[in-house]
C-alpha positions in Angstrom: -14.4 232.5 157.8 -11.5 232.5 155.2 -13.7 232.7 152.4 -16.1 235.3 153.7 -13.1 237.5 154.4 -12.0 237.0 150.9 -15.5 238.1 149.6 -15.5 241.3 151.9 -11.9 242.2 150.9 -12.5 241.7 147.2 -16.1 243.0 146.8 -17.5 244.4 150.2 -18.8 247.9 150.4 -16.6 250.9 151.4 -19.1 252.3 153.5 -21.2 251.6 156.7 -24.0 249.3 155.3 -27.0 247.4 156.6 -26.1 243.8 156.7 -28.4 240.6 157.0 -26.8 237.4 158.1 -29.0 234.4 157.2 -28.3 231.5 159.6 -26.3 233.7 162.0 -26.1 231.3 165.1 -22.5 231.5 166.3 -21.8 227.7 166.1 -18.2 227.8 165.0 -17.8 231.5 165.2 -19.7 234.3 163.5 -19.2 236.6 160.4 -20.3 239.5 162.5 -16.5 240.0 163.7 -15.5 240.6 160.2 -17.4 243.9 160.2 -16.8 247.4 161.7 -18.8 249.0 164.5 -20.5 251.3 162.2 -22.2 248.4 160.3 -25.8 247.6 161.1 -25.6 243.9 161.3 -28.7 241.8 161.9 -28.4 238.0 162.5 -31.3 235.8 161.5 -32.0 232.1 162.5 -34.7 229.7 163.3 -34.0 229.5 167.0 -32.6 232.0 169.4 -29.0 231.9 170.6 -25.6 233.5 170.3 -25.3 235.7 167.2 -29.2 235.7 166.6 -30.7 239.1 166.7 -34.1 238.1 165.4 -35.7 234.5 165.1 -37.8 234.0 161.9 -41.3 233.0 162.2 -41.2 231.9 158.6 -37.9 230.7 157.1 -39.1 231.8 153.6 -40.1 235.2 154.7 -37.5 237.9 155.6 -38.8 240.7 157.9 -37.5 243.6 156.0 -39.1 246.0 153.3 -38.3 245.6 149.6 -35.0 247.2 148.6 -33.9 247.8 152.3 -30.8 245.8 152.5 -27.1 246.5 151.4 -25.6 243.2 151.8 -26.7 239.7 152.7 -24.3 237.2 154.0 -24.9 233.5 154.5 -22.5 230.5 155.3 -23.3 226.9 155.7 -27.0 227.4 155.8 -28.2 226.4 152.2 -27.7 222.8 152.6 -30.1 222.8 155.7 -32.7 224.7 153.9 -35.4 222.3 152.1 -36.7 225.0 149.8 -33.4 227.1 149.3 -34.7 228.7 146.0 -37.5 230.4 148.0 -34.7 232.0 150.2 -33.0 233.4 147.0 -36.3 235.0 146.0 -36.5 236.8 149.3 -32.7 237.7 149.2 -33.4 239.4 145.9 -36.5 241.3 147.3 -34.8 242.8 150.2 -31.6 243.9 148.5 -31.3 247.2 147.3 -30.5 247.9 143.6 -26.8 247.1 143.3 -26.8 245.3 146.6 -24.8 242.3 147.1 -25.0 238.7 148.6 -22.2 236.5 149.7 -23.3 232.9 149.8 -21.1 230.0 151.0 -22.5 226.3 150.8 -20.7 223.1 150.7 -20.4 220.8 147.6 -19.3 217.8 149.8 -18.7 216.4 153.2 -20.8 214.1 155.5 -24.3 214.3 156.6 -24.8 216.6 159.4 -28.5 217.4 160.2 -29.1 220.4 161.7 -31.9 219.5 162.1 -31.9 218.5 158.3 -29.3 218.2 155.8 -30.7 218.2 152.2 -28.3 219.4 149.6 -24.7 219.9 148.2 -23.9 222.7 145.6 -21.9 222.8 142.5 -20.9 225.8 140.5 -23.7 225.8 138.0 -26.3 225.8 140.8 -25.2 229.4 141.5 -25.9 230.5 137.9 -29.3 228.8 138.1 -30.3 230.4 141.3 -29.2 233.7 140.0 -31.3 233.3 137.0 -34.4 232.3 139.1 -34.1 235.2 141.6 -33.0 237.9 139.0 -29.6 238.3 140.4 -26.1 238.2 138.7 -23.3 236.1 139.7 -20.4 238.6 139.9 -17.9 235.8 141.1 -18.0 232.2 142.2 -15.2 229.6 143.1 -15.1 226.2 144.5 -12.6 226.0 147.3 -11.1 222.5 147.2 -10.3 222.2 151.0 -12.1 219.6 152.7 -14.1 218.2 153.9 -16.7 220.5 152.8 -15.1 221.9 149.6 -17.3 225.1 150.0 -18.8 226.9 147.0 -18.6 230.7 147.4 -20.7 233.1 145.4 -20.8 236.9 145.0 -24.2 238.0 143.8 -25.5 241.3 142.8 -29.0 242.7 142.2 -28.4 244.6 138.9 -25.5 246.9 138.9 -22.2 246.4 136.8 -19.6 245.1 139.3 -17.2 242.9 137.7 -15.2 239.9 138.7 -11.8 240.4 140.3 -9.0 239.1 138.0 -6.2 240.3 140.2 -6.2 240.8 143.9 -6.6 244.3 145.4 -3.5 246.0 146.7 -2.7 245.0 150.1 -2.6 247.1 153.1 -0.2 245.1 155.0 2.7 246.9 156.8 5.3 245.1 158.7 5.1 246.0 162.5 8.4 246.0 164.4 8.4 245.4 168.2 10.4 247.3 171.1 12.8 244.7 172.9 11.4 242.6 175.6 12.4 243.7 179.3 13.3 240.1 179.8 16.8 239.6 178.1 16.2 235.9 177.8 13.2 236.5 175.7 15.5 238.1 173.0 17.9 235.2 172.9 19.6 234.4 169.4 20.8 230.8 169.2 22.5 229.0 166.3 25.7 228.0 164.8 25.5 230.4 161.9 22.9 232.8 160.3 20.1 231.5 158.5 21.3 233.4 155.4 24.4 231.9 155.5 22.9 228.2 155.6 20.3 229.2 152.9 22.9 230.6 150.6 24.8 227.1 150.9 21.5 225.3 150.3 21.2 227.4 147.0 24.7 226.4 146.0 24.3 222.8 146.8 21.0 222.2 145.2 21.4 224.3 142.2 17.8 225.0 141.8 16.3 225.8 138.4 13.2 227.6 139.8 13.2 229.2 143.2 10.2 230.7 145.1 10.2 232.8 148.2 7.3 234.0 150.2 7.9 236.8 152.6 10.7 239.0 151.3 10.7 242.1 153.3 14.2 244.0 152.6 15.2 241.3 150.1 18.2 239.9 151.9 17.4 236.2 151.4 15.9 236.4 147.7 19.3 238.0 146.7 21.1 234.6 147.2 19.1 233.2 144.2 21.0 232.9 141.0 18.2 231.2 139.1 14.6 232.0 137.7 13.1 233.5 140.8 9.6 234.2 141.9 9.0 236.5 144.9 5.7 237.1 147.0 5.1 239.6 149.4 2.3 242.1 150.3 5.1 244.7 151.1 7.1 246.3 148.4 9.7 248.3 150.3 12.6 246.5 148.7 11.3 246.1 145.1 13.3 249.2 143.8 16.5 247.4 144.8 16.2 244.2 143.1 15.1 243.7 139.5 16.3 240.2 138.5 13.1 238.2 139.7 9.4 238.1 139.1 7.8 239.9 142.0 4.1 239.5 143.1 3.0 242.2 145.5 0.1 240.4 147.1 -0.4 237.8 150.0 0.7 234.3 149.1 -3.0 233.2 149.3 -3.7 235.8 146.7 -0.8 234.5 144.6 -1.8 230.9 144.7 -5.5 231.9 143.9 -4.8 234.2 141.0 -1.4 233.7 139.5 0.1 230.3 140.4 -1.3 228.3 137.5 -0.2 230.8 135.0 3.3 231.8 136.1 4.5 228.4 137.4 5.4 226.7 134.2 7.9 224.2 135.6 8.1 222.3 138.9 9.6 224.3 141.9 13.0 223.1 142.9 13.4 225.1 146.1 11.0 227.2 148.0 11.5 229.3 151.4 8.5 230.0 153.3 9.3 233.0 155.7 5.6 234.6 155.6 3.5 235.7 158.4 4.9 233.6 161.3 1.5 232.1 162.1 0.8 228.5 162.0 -2.3 228.5 159.8 -0.7 230.7 157.2 2.5 228.3 156.9 0.0 225.6 156.6 -1.6 227.0 153.6 1.7 227.9 152.2 3.0 224.5 152.1 -0.2 222.9 151.1 -0.5 225.4 148.3 3.2 225.2 147.3 3.6 221.4 147.4 1.4 220.6 144.3 3.8 222.7 142.2 7.0 221.2 143.6 9.5 218.9 141.8 9.3 215.5 143.6 12.9 215.9 144.4 12.5 219.7 145.4 13.0 221.1 148.7 10.7 223.1 151.0 12.7 225.3 153.6 10.7 226.8 156.4 11.9 229.6 158.7 11.3 230.2 162.4 10.8 226.7 163.5 13.1 226.9 166.5 11.9 229.6 169.1 14.4 230.2 171.9 11.9 231.4 174.4 8.2 231.0 174.9 7.6 234.7 174.2 9.2 234.3 170.9 6.7 231.6 170.0 3.7 233.7 170.9 1.0 234.4 168.3 1.0 238.0 169.1 4.4 239.5 168.7 5.9 240.7 171.9 9.7 240.5 171.1 12.1 241.7 168.6 13.2 238.0 168.0 10.0 236.4 167.0 9.4 233.1 165.5 5.4 233.2 166.0 3.8 229.6 166.2 5.4 228.3 163.2 6.5 225.3 165.3 2.8 224.3 165.8 2.5 223.6 162.3 5.7 221.7 162.1 4.5 219.6 164.8 1.2 218.8 162.9 3.0 218.1 159.7 5.2 215.4 161.3 2.0 213.8 162.7 -0.2 213.7 159.5 2.6 213.4 156.7 4.9 210.8 157.9 6.1 210.2 154.4 7.9 213.5 154.5 11.6 213.8 155.6 12.0 216.7 158.2 15.4 218.1 159.1 15.9 220.8 161.7 18.9 223.1 161.1 20.5 224.9 164.0 20.8 228.3 162.6 20.2 231.9 164.2 18.1 233.4 165.2 15.2 230.9 165.3 16.2 227.8 163.1 15.3 226.3 159.7 13.5 223.3 158.5 14.2 221.3 155.6 11.6 219.3 154.0 11.8 216.8 151.3 10.2 213.7 149.9 7.4 216.0 148.7 4.3 214.3 146.9 2.5 216.8 144.6 -0.4 214.5 144.3 -0.7 214.0 148.1 -3.9 215.7 149.2 -4.1 215.0 152.8 -3.6 218.7 154.2 -6.1 219.9 151.5 -8.8 217.0 152.1 -8.6 217.4 155.8 -8.1 221.2 156.0 -11.1 222.2 158.4 -10.5 219.6 161.1 -6.7 219.8 160.9 -6.9 223.7 161.1 -9.2 223.3 164.2 -6.7 220.8 165.7 -3.8 223.1 165.1 -5.4 226.1 166.6 -7.6 224.9 169.3 -6.3 221.4 170.3 -2.5 221.8 170.1 -0.1 223.2 172.7 0.3 226.8 172.9 3.9 226.8 174.4 6.6 224.9 172.7 8.0 222.0 174.6 11.4 222.3 176.4 12.9 219.7 173.9 12.2 222.3 171.2 13.5 225.3 173.1 16.8 223.2 173.6 16.9 222.2 169.9 17.2 218.6 170.6 17.5 217.0 167.4 18.6 219.9 165.3 21.8 219.2 163.4 24.6 221.7 162.6 24.5 223.2 159.1 27.8 222.0 157.8 27.9 221.3 154.0 27.7 217.4 154.8 24.7 218.2 157.2 23.0 220.1 154.4 23.8 217.6 151.9 22.1 215.1 154.1 19.1 217.2 154.7 18.7 217.7 151.1 18.9 213.9 150.6 22.1 214.1 148.5 24.6 212.3 150.8 
């Protein structure tokens, strides 16, 4: 779903279109939800079921006229198609000139007959298929996240669309929230402000490279006195701070487009304070760790909500942590090699993570099942022990030094 979203955001038509989904049965969700109401969306599959508008009598014959479709999408279908090249011939036939196809297929993963499982796909296969079907590969990438390691392809029939070399400008805008009518839901707890504690972490650790995800008005990034990289899709503060390299994009886009080029030395300290949702923090931590110094430190904000409403995924309070705590819970279970220290800061706590291993690929290799476990199989309400901040330490200088492994 994330990869199809990326295809649409980077290459999708900016007008209502006629879309065909090949293999549309809503087994684990449907791409249909990514499209607007004005899109004519036609789901095709071999059997009836949720998400299926038409059942194909012949899997190698699409029931549409030549050059009648604007966009074909297909995910996790090609590996189940014995003669997949014949499908590409049909995709090319039904696409309009300059029409697009977004195709996602696994390059790895266990056998999963549905009813058959025939193939895995590597990057060169999309070039070969495009040549076979008289299409162009506009872009393709191999998603390293497991277990499927999906190969994503953007194809065009003729046309002149070019590969994206930088992310499109984000339309993200920070949304504030009115105070809750329940005063307890706006509680702020902590020995001192997270900014004061973060400032002392900088002074004690003396990082040479600092990265910050989620900047807003720039109050936290101003604490840095070393080489600094800031990442935020919003740029409301950028005219006030000029001493660091700023990337006006999402953190996902930063790590996709820029990280390998701009991170020339290991990161000593990174502060993750982005979307306040567990899956985003998961990706930020996973993507950042491989660039970290082994003695480096990750600091994550919003890990200690003070009330269940503050921990909701949809913002309902001014003091809002989101469900970051759910990722931390998962991290403590699947990465026992890490040292986690909660700091009792206001308003919603900090987590210090050390013992990093840039070569560890557990979060990447098990991405799909762990995200499912994170979002579908974990509690939605924080435990009372977390709300009481049991185990969180007072952020004295000695406490911070211990959290950083410098005691």
